[in-house]
Each structure stands twice: as C-alpha cells, then as structure tokens.
VOBA-1610 file (N, C-alpha, C; in pm, whole numbers, padded with zeros to 5 digits, always signed):
BEGIN
Unk-09119-05370+04507Unk-09018-05228+04478Unk-08909-05236+04395Unk-08896-05144+04291Unk-08815-05155+04176Unk-08682-05002+04177Unk-08553-04996+04243Unk-08484-04891+04223Unk-08418-04883+04085Unk-08440-04759+04032Unk-08333-04772+03911Unk-08241-04619+03908Unk-08145-04686+03898Unk-08035-04584+03877Unk-08013-04514+03749Unk-07997-04408+03731Unk-07945-04340+03565Unk-07809-04256+03628Unk-07670-04275+03563Unk-07586-04227+03610Unk-07555-04078+03515Unk-07420-04035+03552Unk-07417-03885+03491Unk-07329-03912+03350Unk-07241-03776+03377Unk-07142-03832+03209Unk-07003-03911+03262Unk-06950-03923+03155Unk-06832-03993+03135Unk-06805-04110+03139Unk-06869-04214+03177Unk-06880-04314+03239Unk-06853-04430+03098Unk-06811-04367+02974Unk-06788-04479+02897Unk-06667-04558+02932Unk-06562-04557+03021Unk-06492-04663+03096Unk-06600-04780+03165Unk-06645-04757+03159Unk-06737-04881+03244Unk-06838-04964+03104Unk-06866-05083+03154Unk-06991-05089+03042Unk-07114-05170+03124Unk-07212-05148+03084Unk-07356-05186+03173Unk-07337-05255+03280Unk-07288-05363+03307Unk-07282-05432+03418Unk-07183-05410+03524Unk-07037-05353+03485Unk-06965-05292+03575Unk-07007-05175+03609Unk-07058-05069+03567Unk-07078-04957+03638Unk-07234-04956+03750Unk-07299-05066+03715Unk-07410-05087+03762Unk-07344-05144+03912Unk-07254-05263+03910Unk-07205-05328+04018Unk-07156-05198+04105Unk-07048-05111+04028Unk-06994-05016+04115Unk-07071-04942+04185Unk-07206-04921+04126Unk-07353-04859+04221Unk-07390-04937+04354Unk-07358-05036+04299Unk-07442-05126+04440Unk-07340-05133+04538Unk-07241-05118+04521Unk-07126-05165+04614Unk-07117-05035+04683Unk-07115-04916+04615Unk-07142-04766+04664Unk-07258-04777+04789Unk-07375-04871+04724Unk-07504-04829+04790Unk-07476-04938+04903Unk-07436-05044+04909Unk-07415-05129+05015Unk-07336-05097+05159Unk-07223-05001+05098Unk-07119-04984+05204Unk-07174-04834+05257Unk-07296-04762+05226Unk-07347-04658+05284Unk-07455-04709+05374Unk-07503-04846+05305Unk-07650-04938+05405Unk-07558-04978+05532Unk-07444-05035+05494Unk-07364-05111+05594Unk-07318-04996+05705Unk-07211-04864+05654Unk-07198-04724+05779Unk-07296-04730+05833Unk-07446-04718+05782Unk-07542-04614+05857Unk-07647-04736+05946Unk-07579-04844+05953Unk-07642-04991+06026Unk-07778-04963+06015Unk-07830-04976+05900Unk-07970-04981+05855Unk-07968-05098+05834Unk-08132-05159+05831Unk-08156-05356+05787Unk-08215-05329+05678Unk-08174-05392+05556Unk-08211-05360+05462Unk-08162-05488+05346Unk-08219-05584+05301Unk-08205-05674+05201Unk-08238-05644+05082Unk-08090-05618+05007Unk-08118-05597+04893Unk-08151-05729+04785Unk-08163-05835+04853Unk-08166-05933+04761Unk-08345-05927+04731Unk-08400-05867+04825Unk-08564-05843+04763Unk-08582-05774+04737Unk-08495-05649+04671Unk-08523-05528+04588Unk-08459-05579+04465Unk-08548-05534+04376Unk-08478-05528+04235Unk-08403-05375+04203Unk-08305-05410+04132Unk-08174-05334+04140Unk-08132-05313+03961Unk-08208-05150+03896Unk-08118-05187+03761Unk-08089-05014+03726Unk-07979-05085+03645Unk-07896-04918+03593Unk-07939-04872+03425Unk-07949-04777+03419Unk-08023-04748+03258Unk-07890-04669+03243Unk-07796-04778+03153Unk-07658-04756+03069Unk-07646-04675+02973Unk-07632-04567+02914Unk-07592-04486+02817Unk-07473-04444+02753Unk-07367-04498+02825Unk-07221-04409+02770Unk-07218-04509+02677Unk-07223-04617+02683Unk-07161-04648+02481Unk-07265-04610+02411Unk-07360-04558+02416Unk-07389-04448+02279Unk-07322-04298+02266Unk-07221-04266+02372Unk-07120-04194+02307Unk-07048-04236+02181Unk-07004-04387+02187Unk-06906-04423+02149Unk-06976-04474+01997Unk-07081-04458+01999Unk-07188-04479+01861Unk-07189-04379+01792Unk-07219-04258+01898Unk-07206-04145+01790Unk-07051-04095+01789Unk-06985-04137+01816Unk-06823-04128+01786Unk-06754-04009+01813Unk-06839-03960+01953Unk-06792-03828+02043Unk-06707-03878+02156Unk-06624-03790+02196Unk-06493-03782+02293Unk-06564-03706+02400Unk-06606-03718+02502Unk-06579-03609+02658Unk-06483-03559+02665Unk-06423-03444+02702Unk-06315-03411+02752Unk-06419-03324+02855Unk-06317-03276+02946Unk-06343-03158+03068Unk-06230-03094+03100Unk-06188-02983+03053Unk-06059-02934+03055Unk-06089-02797+03128Unk-06096-02850+03268Unk-06143-02662+03311Unk-05994-02568+03254Unk-05917-02604+03252Unk-05750-02529+03285Unk-05790-02444+03149Unk-05904-02493+03006Unk-05887-02431+02902Unk-05959-02321+02913Unk-06036-02277+03002Unk-06116-02174+03011Unk-06125-02122+03167Unk-06073-02162+03253Unk-06026-02083+03354Unk-05946-01958+03325Unk-05998-01859+03475Unk-05860-01765+03470Unk-05711-01780+03564Unk-05692-01735+03447Unk-05512-01789+03494Unk-05466-01809+03698Unk-05528-01724+03740Unk-05532-01713+03888Unk-05549-01836+03929Unk-05669-01881+03867Unk-05678-02085+03890Unk-05601-02179+03862Unk-05525-02149+03735Unk-05449-02295+03695Unk-05362-02334+03806Unk-05311-02237+03860Unk-05144-02320+03949Unk-05254-02352+04101Unk-05363-02377+04079Unk-05452-02484+04184Unk-05444-02639+04159Unk-05420-02675+04036Unk-05403-02807+03996Unk-05530-02871+04013Unk-05636-02830+03930Unk-05768-02904+03933Unk-05792-02986+03982Unk-05912-03003+04086Unk-05904-03198+04152Unk-05963-03292+04039Unk-05969-03259+03917Unk-06033-03367+03853Unk-05983-03311+03650Unk-05922-03465+03637Unk-05891-03445+03509Unk-05948-03583+03441Unk-06050-03554+03355Unk-06134-03653+03237Unk-06082-03713+03124Unk-06004-03816+03145Unk-05912-03880+03035Unk-05986-04015+02963Unk-05958-04057+02886Unk-06030-04188+02833Unk-05948-04291+02926Unk-05995-04400+02969Unk-05933-04507+02998Unk-06010-04672+02940Unk-05934-04732+02938Unk-05964-04870+02906Unk-06142-04894+02961Unk-06202-05001+02913Unk-06347-05040+02956Unk-06306-05132+03106Unk-06341-05113+03194Unk-06326-05191+03307Unk-06418-05338+03318Unk-06359-05409+03384Unk-06461-05554+03346Unk-06531-05532+03512Unk-06629-05634+03522Unk-06703-05678+03615Unk-06592-05663+03742Unk-06551-05798+03725Unk-06426-05809+03845Unk-06355-05672+03894Unk-06276-05610+03812Unk-06217-05520+03817Unk-06267-05406+03908Unk-06434-05406+03854Unk-06506-05307+03935Unk-06523-05348+04045Unk-06576-05462+04066Unk-06588-05499+04229Unk-06473-05514+04309Unk-06337-05513+04214Unk-06221-05510+04353Unk-06191-05424+04386Unk-06251-05241+04275Unk-06197-05121+04283Unk-06230-05069+04451Unk-06175-05018+04532Unk-06133-05037+04696Unk-06256-04861+04663Unk-06355-04817+04708Unk-06485-04715+04681Unk-06390-04643+04864Unk-06350-04540+04832Unk-06316-04441+04969Unk-06476-04441+05076Unk-06428-04435+05134Unk-06520-04445+05264Unk-06534-04260+05307Unk-06678-04213+05287Unk-06701-04078+05336Unk-06685-04010+05452Unk-06659-03926+05465Unk-06570-03844+05565Unk-06668-03856+05680Unk-06788-03804+05619Unk-06896-03813+05745Unk-06947-03915+05845Unk-06823-04048+05794Unk-06833-04158+05872Unk-06718-04187+05966Unk-06613-04135+05906Unk-06476-04098+06007Unk-06407-03991+06043Unk-06577-03918+06093Unk-06494-03779+06170Unk-06412-03818+06341Unk-06420-03916+06343Unk-06355-03930+06471Unk-06149-03963+06435Unk-06174-04008+06325Unk-06030-04001+06274Unk-05950-03911+06296Unk-05828-03917+06357Unk-05722-03769+06390Unk-05630-03756+06243Unk-05658-03651+06156Unk-05594-03618+06049Unk-05442-03604+06058Unk-05359-03661+06004Unk-05218-03600+06005Unk-05194-03448+05905Unk-05093-03350+05912Unk-05076-03241+05866Unk-05100-03217+05758Unk-05003-03366+05640Unk-05036-03332+05533Unk-05129-03321+05491Unk-05211-03442+05526Unk-05388-03477+05489Unk-05455-03355+05501Unk-05445-03295+05635Unk-05529-03152+05632Unk-05463-03057+05549Unk-05335-03024+05530Unk-05313-02913+05456Unk-05350-02956+05281Unk-05359-03096+05238Unk-05461-03139+05084Unk-05576-03041+05098Unk-05637-03128+05192Unk-05777-03095+05174Unk-05817-02938+05171Unk-05721-02863+05257Unk-05761-02747+05264Unk-05726-02688+05137Unk-05583-02696+05031Unk-05613-02712+04934Unk-05729-02720+04822Unk-05766-02803+04878Unk-05889-02885+04786Unk-06019-02803+04811Unk-06011-02740+04940Unk-06127-02662+04954Unk-06115-02518+04915Unk-05990-02475+04896Unk-05961-02356+04804Unk-06003-02335+04701Unk-05925-02431+04639Unk-06014-02501+04483Unk-06195-02508+04481Unk-06240-02560+04521Unk-06335-02547+04526Unk-06402-02435+04540Unk-06409-02367+04631Unk-06461-02246+04628Unk-06440-02115+04532Unk-06331-02149+04497Unk-06290-02050+04337Unk-06385-02067+04221Unk-06367-02234+04215Unk-06447-02266+04075Unk-06603-02262+04101Unk-06638-02285+04223Unk-06787-02213+04245Unk-06837-02066+04229Unk-06736-01990+04264Unk-06762-01844+04222Unk-06734-01855+04080Unk-06700-01906+04007Unk-06674-01909+03802Unk-06803-01971+03784Unk-06836-02063+03859Unk-06951-02116+03796Unk-07086-02071+03827Unk-07094-01954+03937Unk-07178-01860+03962Unk-07161-01748+03844Unk-07070-01704+03835Unk-07034-01610+03718Unk-07111-01682+03570Unk-07100-01770+03526Unk-07104-01863+03432Unk-07266-01853+03431Unk-07330-01902+03529Unk-07493-01902+03548Unk-07592-01783+03469Unk-07468-01676+03481Unk-07597-01543+03500Unk-07532-01469+03321Unk-07482-01576+03244Unk-07419-01582+03128Unk-07446-01698+03029Unk-07612-01716+03040Unk-07639-01866+02933Unk-07578-01912+02815Unk-07574-01819+02742Unk-07510-01788+02601Unk-07373-01852+02610Unk-07270-01785+02716Unk-07118-01821+02776Unk-07114-01979+02811Unk-07262-01989+02898Unk-07222-02137+02960Unk-07227-02243+02826Unk-07397-02220+02789Unk-07379-02339+02653Unk-07271-02379+02538Unk-07208-02246+02527Unk-07096-02291+02447Unk-07000-02348+02530Unk-06984-02355+02645Unk-06813-02419+02716Unk-06917-02562+02724Unk-07025-02530+02755Unk-07107-02707+02760Unk-07074-02775+02614Unk-07108-02700+02485Unk-07111-02784+02378Unk-06932-02802+02379Unk-06884-02714+02417Unk-06721-02765+02362Unk-06641-02869+02496Unk-06703-02863+02594Unk-06598-02923+02687Unk-06710-03056+02720Unk-06853-03061+02735Unk-06912-03110+02800Unk-06991-03174+02707Unk-06909-03259+02637Unk-07014-03309+02446Unk-07145-03411+02488Unk-07126-03465+02597Unk-07246-03573+02637Unk-07371-03500+02657Unk-07313-03393+02729Unk-07440-03303+02785Unk-07484-03218+02690Unk-07413-03181+02619Unk-07446-03074+02493Unk-07524-03220+02406Unk-07477-03324+02356Unk-07595-03426+02262Unk-07720-03416+02348Unk-07750-03440+02459Unk-07848-03444+02522Unk-07954-03328+02501Unk-07871-03231+02567Unk-07929-03083+02516Unk-08011-03081+02412Unk-07928-03121+02295Unk-07911-03059+02156Unk-07919-03147+02076Unk-07980-03285+02125Unk-07968-03360+02009Unk-08104-03451+02018Unk-08185-03466+01934Unk-08302-03527+01972Unk-08306-03649+01950Unk-08241-03769+01814Unk-08169-03863+01849Unk-08129-03892+01965Unk-07987-03898+01985Unk-07941-03892+02104Unk-08035-03868+02256Unk-08166-03823+02263Unk-08233-03777+02350Unk-08319-03933+02385Unk-08381-03935+02259Unk-08494-04049+02230Unk-08382-04203+02252Unk-08259-04207+02238Unk-08230-04350+02243Unk-08160-04312+02408Unk-08115-04278+02466Unk-08118-04243+02612Unk-08245-04239+02664Unk-08363-04186+02642Unk-08458-04223+02721Unk-08501-04379+02727Unk-08524-04428+02565Unk-08521-04561+02552Unk-08439-04655+02640Unk-08337-04630+02658Unk-08245-04695+02772Unk-08342-04710+02931Unk-08377-04579+02952Unk-08423-04567+03083Unk-08559-04653+03081Unk-08626-04645+02991Unk-08791-04705+02903Unk-08760-04874+02944Unk-08695-04899+02917Unk-08613-05029+02955Unk-08665-05085+03078Unk-08598-05003+03179Unk-08591-05055+03313Unk-08702-05056+03379Unk-08825-04984+03315Unk-08927-04956+03403Unk-09050-05118+03343Unk-09132-05111+03448Unk-09195-05244+03411Unk-09309-05198+03473Unk-09440-05240+03398Unk-09603-05191+03485Unk-09610-05281+03583Unk-09691-05246+03641Unk-09743-05282+03778Unk-09633-05300+03854Unk-09535-05206+03877Unk-09448-05212+03996Unk-09395-05091+04011Unk-09361-05078+04162Unk-09328-04928+04237Unk-09207-04882+04195Unk-09158-04827+04137Unk-09003-04747+04119Unk-08976-04641+04167Unk-08829-04645+04232Unk-08767-04559+04286Unk-08650-04494+04178Unk-08672-04405+04127Unk-08558-04306+04044Unk-08408-04257+04129Unk-08360-04304+04081Unk-08206-04256+04194Unk-08124-04191+04064Unk-08091-04109+04027Unk-08017-03995+03928Unk-07907-03881+03973Unk-07782-03904+03882Unk-07741-03789+03930Unk-07664-03735+03782Unk-07631-03630+03872Unk-07566-03546+03758Unk-07657-03487+03613Unk-07592-03541+03488Unk-07680-03532+03360Unk-07803-03601+03396Unk-07775-03729+03428Unk-07850-03874+03465Unk-08065-03745+03527Unk-07972-03647+03605Unk-08089-03567+03663Unk-08190-03494+03564Unk-08060-03432+03498Unk-08202-03409+03346Unk-08271-03451+03261Unk-08184-03592+03284Unk-08244-03694+03176Unk-08378-03760+03230Unk-08331-03782+03390Unk-08481-03815+03452Unk-08609-03726+03450Unk-08551-03593+03486Unk-08663-03503+03474Unk-08741-03494+03321Unk-08665-03508+03268Unk-08744-03506+03101Unk-08848-03593+03077Unk-08778-03739+03161Unk-08876-03832+03103Unk-08981-03872+03164Unk-08937-03790+03304Unk-09042-03847+03398Unk-09155-03717+03355Unk-09149-03593+03286Unk-09258-03522+03235Unk-09302-03558+03086Unk-09312-03700+03061Unk-09361-03738+02913Unk-09404-03879+02964Unk-09369-03944+03088Unk-09396-04079+03104Unk-09518-04161+03053Unk-09547-04266+03030Unk-09646-04303+02987Unk-09732-04337+03169Unk-09864-04300+03186Unk-09907-04311+03335Unk-09926-04495+03360Unk-09886-04606+03300Unk-09873-04723+03301Unk-09761-04738+03400Unk-09664-04634+03415Unk-09532-04688+03478Unk-09558-04576+03625Unk-09572-04676+03759Unk-09596-04613+03877Unk-09419-04572+03953Unk-09405-04420+03959Unk-09268-04383+03987Unk-09339-04311+04151Unk-09257-04385+04262Unk-09302-04337+04422Unk-09186-04245+04417Unk-09089-04237+04406Unk-08986-04123+04460Unk-08909-04102+04361Unk-08853-04006+04363Unk-08774-03934+04301Unk-08652-03815+04332Unk-08527-03908+04334Unk-08399-03854+04399Unk-08298-03821+04305Unk-08253-03692+04319Unk-08153-03638+04246Unk-08043-03624+04361Unk-07955-03642+04235Unk-07779-03617+04363Unk-07728-03581+04249Unk-07653-03427+04307Unk-07563-03354+04246Unk-07599-03252+04109Unk-07713-03222+04089Unk-07809-03193+03952Unk-07783-03058+03891Unk-07742-03071+03770Unk-07745-02886+03726Unk-07869-02862+03701Unk-07961-02906+03736Unk-08087-02807+03655Unk-08051-02710+03731Unk-08043-02634+03832Unk-08068-02482+03861Unk-08005-02361+03773Unk-07895-02439+03667Unk-07836-02326+03589Unk-07931-02319+03424Unk-07941-02235+03433Unk-08053-02185+03293Unk-08007-02233+03218Unk-07901-02250+03166Unk-07862-02310+03042Unk-07937-02441+03022Unk-07921-02515+03119Unk-08020-02657+03138Unk-08166-02617+03108Unk-08201-02524+03173Unk-08374-02502+03242Unk-08416-02447+03106Unk-08347-02393+03020Unk-08348-02350+02862Unk-08420-02458+02772Unk-08337-02578+02775Unk-08373-02692+02749Unk-08440-02821+02779Unk-08535-02805+02924Unk-08592-02891+02918Unk-08755-02879+02853Unk-08785-02934+02876Unk-08938-02958+02866Unk-09020-02867+02944Unk-09085-02818+02871Unk-09182-02676+02957Unk-09325-02720+02948Unk-09395-02607+03017Unk-09334-02574+03151Unk-09266-02670+03290Unk-09176-02589+03288Unk-09086-02667+03454Unk-09171-02715+03554Unk-09196-02779+03590Unk-09302-02848+03710Unk-09265-02982+03791Unk-09362-03004+03892Unk-09312-03163+03936Unk-09406-03234+03847Unk-09284-03369+03767Unk-09336-03444+03725Unk-09475-03495+03703Unk-09595-03524+03638Unk-09735-03536+03704Unk-09709-03722+03702Unk-09612-03774+03616Unk-09628-03938+03645Unk-09487-03941+03802Unk-09471-03864+03882Unk-09413-03855+04031Unk-09534-03844+04139Unk-09602-03964+04202Unk-09643-03965+04298Unk-09633-03961+04391Unk-09473-03965+04462Unk-09458-03959+04584Unk-09412-03794+04557Unk-09241-03810+04672Unk-09195-03655+04675Unk-09053-03688+04612Unk-09016-03566+04535Unk-08869-03505+04499Unk-08788-03463+04582Unk-08689-03559+04581Unk-08601-03512+04700Unk-08458-03502+04592Unk-08392-03373+04638Unk-08254-03306+04601Unk-08153-03289+04678Unk-08035-03346+04673Unk-07915-03361+04723Unk-07807-03286+04682Unk-07764-03181+04743Unk-07680-03125+04681Unk-07574-03076+04786Unk-07470-03074+04754Unk-07338-03018+04819Unk-07224-02901+04820Unk-07207-02840+04887Unk-07166-02714+04905Unk-07015-02712+04842Unk-07003-02855+04871Unk-06841-02876+04805Unk-06836-02901+04657Unk-06934-02912+04618Unk-06957-02943+04463Unk-06942-02827+04390Unk-06857-02779+04310Unk-06883-02672+04242Unk-06976-02670+04129Unk-06960-02799+04062Unk-07048-02818+03954Unk-07217-02825+03982Unk-07226-02826+04127Unk-07402-02830+04168Unk-07443-02776+04273Unk-07392-02664+04327Unk-07392-02619+04419Unk-07511-02571+04480Unk-07597-02530+04429Unk-07722-02463+04430Unk-07883-02536+04443Unk-07907-02519+04557Unk-08046-02625+04550Unk-08181-02576+04502Unk-08273-02644+04433Unk-08360-02635+04342Unk-08485-02573+04413Unk-08464-02414+04477Unk-08581-02376+04532Unk-08651-02283+04475Unk-08528-02202+04399Unk-08595-02074+04340Unk-08672-02088+04184Unk-08736-01995+04139Unk-08798-02018+03982Unk-08723-02039+03932Unk-08725-02154+03857Unk-08895-02186+03807Unk-08890-02309+03883Unk-08833-02344+03971Unk-08858-02486+04039Unk-08879-02428+04216Unk-08970-02345+04196Unk-09049-02292+04334Unk-09218-02354+04269Unk-09247-02470+04266Unk-09374-02521+04200Unk-09405-02610+04360Unk-09549-02635+04375Unk-09621-02765+04480Unk-09656-02867+04411Unk-09635-02952+04433Unk-09561-03005+04579Unk-09400-02984+04602Unk-09307-02900+04663Unk-09223-02848+04670Unk-09117-02971+04670Unk-09009-02938+04563Unk-08902-03048+04621Unk-08823-03014+04722Unk-08802-03132+04795Unk-08759-03139+04937Unk-08584-03074+04887Unk-08521-03005+04934Unk-08386-02988+04928Unk-08309-03022+05035Unk-08223-03055+05016Unk-08116-03185+05111Unk-07980-03152+05130Unk-07902-03067+05170Unk-07739-03022+05190Unk-07693-03107+05207Unk-07578-03187+05137Unk-07519-03246+05251Unk-07407-03274+05202Unk-07255-03297+05275Unk-07132-03310+05213Unk-07038-03413+05187Unk-06954-03397+05056Unk-06905-03510+04963Unk-06764-03513+05044Unk-06680-03594+04914Unk-06544-03595+04904Unk-06506-03425+04834Unk-06430-03353+04953Unk-06368-03202+04920Unk-06248-03251+04762Unk-06174-03335+04773Unk-06100-03373+04702Unk-06174-03449+04531Unk-06329-03490+04556Unk-06367-03568+04438Unk-06535-03511+04482Unk-06560-03394+04483Unk-06716-03320+04519Unk-06829-03387+04402Unk-06814-03398+04293Unk-06962-03425+04217Unk-06926-03577+04204Unk-06815-03650+04273Unk-06860-03803+04219Unk-06988-03889+04281Unk-07003-04007+04211Unk-07131-04057+04306Unk-07061-04109+04386Unk-06969-04140+04440Unk-06936-04231+04512Unk-06965-04135+04643Unk-06946-03999+04687Unk-06931-03889+04742Unk-07136-03900+04777Unk-07186-03906+04688Unk-07336-03893+04711Unk-07383-04036+04765Unk-07429-04141+04689Unk-07487-04248+04692Unk-07452-04319+04826Unk-07302-04315+04856Unk-07323-04401+04998Unk-07360-04309+05141Unk-07396-04143+05161Unk-07451-04061+05232Unk-07571-04070+05292Unk-07560-04121+05422Unk-07684-04191+05535Unk-07833-04090+05507Unk-07748-03975+05447Unk-07946-03939+05406Unk-07986-03989+05271Unk-07875-03978+05202Unk-07962-04031+05037Unk-07969-04191+05101Unk-07894-04256+05169Unk-07960-04408+05174Unk-08116-04430+05249Unk-08114-04343+05324Unk-08236-04341+05404Unk-08361-04292+05299Unk-08307-04191+05247Unk-08459-04160+05140Unk-08494-04278+05056Unk-08382-04316+04984Unk-08410-04425+04890Unk-08467-04526+04988Unk-08413-04582+05089Unk-08461-04708+05157Unk-08580-04687+05241Unk-08663-04576+05256Unk-08766-04525+05324Unk-08908-04624+05286Unk-08945-04591+05139Unk-09044-04646+05081Unk-09021-04837+05125Unk-08928-04878+05114Unk-08915-05023+05099Unk-08939-05082+05254Unk-08891-05004+05376Unk-08838-05017+05495Unk-09002-05009+05540Unk-09052-04899+05502Unk-09197-04872+05550Unk-09274-04860+05421Unk-09335-04969+05405Unk-09431-04972+05300Unk-09562-04898+05301Unk-09605-04860+05441Unk-09722-04778+05506Unk-09657-04647+05408Unk-09571-04593+05372Unk-09536-04498+05297Unk-09560-04472+05147Unk-09569-04565+05086Unk-09643-04589+04941Unk-09751-04543+04904Unk-09765-04463+04822Unk-09874-04446+04741Unk-09965-04473+04648Unk-10005-04542+04661Unk-10117-04650+04508Unk-10127-04554+04402Unk-10081-04622+04317Unk-10039-04575+04156Unk-10193-04582+04107Unk-10288-04707+04143Unk-10419-04649+04077Unk-10502-04651+04158Unk-10617-04617+04039Unk-10764-04604+04172Unk-10804-04711+04171
//
C-alpha cells in the first residue's frame, strides 16, 4: 500500500523533502495521539510537490483578504497573512513544533487570555464564512478575486501548461501494480479530483481522502473536468473532511453536482480556530488518521483492482 499526499497552495517556502517530512510529522503525531498501532516503516509514503512550479512560472502567490473584505471586518486582524519566506531545510522542518490539536487536549483548563483570544478568532471565522458564502453566489466576482489573490489556484484552473506539469508530478508518485491511498488538501483536492477523472486504469486507487476542499465553490466546479462524478479510477470510497471553523472550505460535498452515487462520505471535524485551514489541523485529526490507515490495518477492506 502506498499513501500519496498532495499539498495545497502557498508551499513555495518548502522543498519537496522538507514538506514531505512536515506532513509525515503531523501524521505521526496524529497516530500517536490516537493510540493506533501502525508501523509507517512498512508503508510507502510520497508527496507530490509542485510548489517550485510557481517559481518556475515566476508567479508570486499573495492572499490579502484585507484588500477586499468589508471595512467592518478589517479591525478583526485577520487570522493569517501569507508572506514570502526563505526555503526551509529538512532539519528545520523536523525541528519545527507542531501544535497539538485541541481535540487531544480537551481536559486542559484554558486561562482567561487564551479563552478571549479563541473567542476573537471564532468571531473572525464566522464573519469570513458569511463573506465566502456571499461570494459563492457570484462566481464571476469569485473568479476575479481568485485570479488576483490566489494565483496558484487560478494558474491551475486556467493554465493548461501548468495543469499538465502539476499532474505529471502526481503521476510520478503512482506505481503500477500498487494499491494507493490519495490524501489531498485544499487546492490539492482539486488537482487530485481532475487527475482521477483521467488517470490510466493501470493505477489502482483504493481510497480518496479530501481535506479542506474548495470543490463546493461554483467557480471551482466550472473549471473541473465534466461531467462531475465519482472518479472511475477510484475503486473504494471518497471521504471528504471539512471543518466549520474553516471559512475557506466550510461546505460539505453533498449538493449537486456532488449528489452522485456512490456518494461522497462527508465528515465534519474541528481544526484550529486560529489556523482553521492549515494542514496541521486536518492531518492529525483522529477521524482522518482512522480513514487513512483503515485499508492498511484491515487488508480485508481492500478492493481488488484487477479482474
């Protein structure tokens, strides 16, 4: 069995090795906290890295919500700002501290300042979710904002050359006669879905897991390979994890055009209020860990790919 991670946007500060190690560290932390018995040394893990393609195309990704949010929200001190950083080495990535998901620390007593901080972050999330819901009803406006602020997403959606280069990176991680579990995050879920719609049948995909996916947005759907359906190359289930704290991807994939069969299994989880969309909140969650490891721990669940 081989696990393939597909990352989201704004990962140019990493290289392929350091980002892979970062994801493995988060994954291992989740396994440890979930008290599951799994030896990752017996599992192949790869990460399809495409962050360097942004540099190749000499494009800079910026996400400044303050540039288009209503003025009433500008005083909220938005929960994140994307800035350029120098590339991390593998040692730096390994040494970085991964915060423990609040799910694992529910018994801890929080002091007053921490509670006030979390309350302010929650207020921001609610306001931002309402704003994103409005955007979803105006696809043209949504697309123009994506073009301006989320250049990686727009490049993938609108640039055929970039699409092919990114897909090639993922294909390099696939192996014939191997069982695969695809775990994708954010923009990576869009990439993975499109690729699974056109992948060669010689590759066996056992499970598809999407984390914090923007596929619910109409502007994204308009750029997907049509018709939108359960990927034919996917032999097993599609699990979609979304967080109500995550204002960018707060919707489950249940309404049309995702009301197909077999149905997507949507699972709501809680991430970090202060960092609701980041991979650190999704990949260490016990429900995500369970669904990734299930075909590995229970081989009887594996569906034969060849007749």
